[in-house]
C-alpha positions in Angstrom: 4.7 -23.1 -2.1 3.0 -19.9 -3.1 4.4 -17.2 -5.0 5.5 -14.2 -3.0 5.2 -10.2 -4.3 8.2 -8.2 -3.2 6.9 -4.3 -4.4 10.1 -2.3 -3.8 9.2 1.5 -3.3 11.7 4.7 -3.0 11.5 6.4 0.4 12.8 9.6 1.3 13.2 8.9 5.3 13.3 5.5 5.8 12.4 6.0 9.9 9.1 8.1 8.8 7.7 5.6 6.5 8.1 2.8 8.8 6.5 4.8 11.7 3.8 5.7 9.1 2.7 2.3 8.5 3.4 1.0 12.0 1.0 3.7 12.9 -1.8 2.2 10.9 -1.3 -1.3 11.6 1.5 -2.7 9.9 4.6 -4.7 10.6 8.0 -5.6 9.5 10.3 -8.1 9.1 13.0 -7.7 10.9 15.1 -9.8 9.1 15.2 -8.1 6.0 15.3 -4.3 7.8 18.3 -2.4 7.8 19.0 1.4 7.9 18.8 1.2 3.5 15.6 -1.4 3.6 12.4 -2.3 5.7 10.4 -5.3 4.6 6.6 -4.3 5.1 5.0 -7.6 5.6 1.4 -7.1 4.1 0.5 -10.3 4.5 2.2 -13.5 4.7 3.5 -13.7 1.4 2.9 -9.9 -0.1 5.6 -7.7 1.2 6.5 -4.0 0.5 10.3 -3.2 0.2 10.9 0.4 1.8 14.2 1.5 0.3 15.9 4.8 0.5 16.6 6.8 -2.4 19.8 6.1 -2.3 20.3 2.1 -2.2 16.6 1.8 -4.5 19.3 3.8 -7.5 21.3 0.8 -6.7 18.8 -1.4 -8.3 17.8 0.7 -11.5 19.6 3.1 -14.1 16.2 5.0 -14.0 15.7 8.1 -12.5 13.3 7.2 -9.3 9.3 8.7 -10.4 8.8 12.9 -8.8 4.9 11.3 -7.0 4.4 15.2 -7.5 3.8 14.7 -10.4 3.7 11.0 -11.9 2.4 8.1 -10.8 5.0 5.0 -10.8 2.1 2.3 -9.8 -1.0 2.2 -7.5 -1.1 -0.3 -5.1 -4.0 -2.1 -4.3 -4.8 -4.2 -1.7 -7.8 -6.2 0.0 -9.0 -6.2 3.3 -11.9 -8.8 4.8 -14.6 -5.9 5.3 -15.8 -2.5 4.6 -15.2 -1.6 8.3 -11.1 -2.4 7.8 -10.8 -0.2 4.5 -12.6 2.5 6.6 -10.2 1.8 9.6 -7.0 1.5 7.4 -7.5 5.1 5.4 -8.8 6.7 8.6 -5.1 6.0 10.0 -3.3 6.6 7.4 -4.5 10.6 7.1 -4.6 10.5 10.7 -0.5 10.7 10.3 -0.2 12.5 7.4 -1.3 10.7 4.3 -3.6 12.3 1.7 -6.6 11.0 0.8 -6.3 10.3 -3.0 -9.4 9.9 -4.5 -13.1 9.9 -3.5 -14.7 6.8 -1.4 -16.2 4.2 -4.7 -18.6 1.3 -3.5 -20.2 -1.0 -6.4 -22.7 -3.8 -5.7 -19.5 -6.3 -5.1 -16.6 -4.1 -3.7 -15.7 -1.0 -1.8 -12.7 1.3 -1.5 -10.9 3.8 -1.0 -7.3 5.5 -1.8 -4.6 7.5 -0.1 -0.9 8.5 -0.9 1.7 8.4 1.7 4.4 10.3 3.0 6.3 10.2 -0.2 3.1 10.2 -2.4 2.7 6.3 -3.2 -0.5 5.8 -4.0 -2.3 3.0 -1.7 -5.9 1.6 -2.7 -7.3 -0.4 0.5 -10.6 -2.7 -1.1 -13.1 -4.7 0.2 -14.6 -7.5 -2.4 -17.9 -9.3 -1.9 -16.4 -13.1 -1.2 -16.5 -14.9 -4.4 -18.7 -17.3 -2.8 -21.3 -14.2 -2.6 -21.4 -12.9 -5.7 -24.1 -12.9 -8.3 -22.7 -13.6 -11.5 -24.7 -11.2 -13.0 -23.8 -8.5 -11.5 -20.5 -6.7 -11.7 -18.3 -4.1 -10.6 -18.9 -1.6 -12.5 
């Protein structure tokens, strides 16, 4: 059985966050979603639990990061094509996200990033498939 990843992020308004991620093309696992948490399905093995701040604090004694001042994590997701990178980031920006950094393009990868409605940084990246990579050509 493949390992699964569950990233947990605190959100201020769960319904607003869910609507945002739905608008850029993601779905939620209804079995793991209620009024305090929503299970965002990135793939069959990668999930992001969007937790209300109150729910998030049940799992840690630490304060929630103020994303207007600090970066808690940068979540990077790969997609199939450069066009898909642009599609997702453009939809995110249209839905209220802020573009986080300039577009980066290297011989074997292309990425853009945005800050979601709660200030979490998401990097969307395309990489040349391993079968097409030149071993002497590094990304940077």
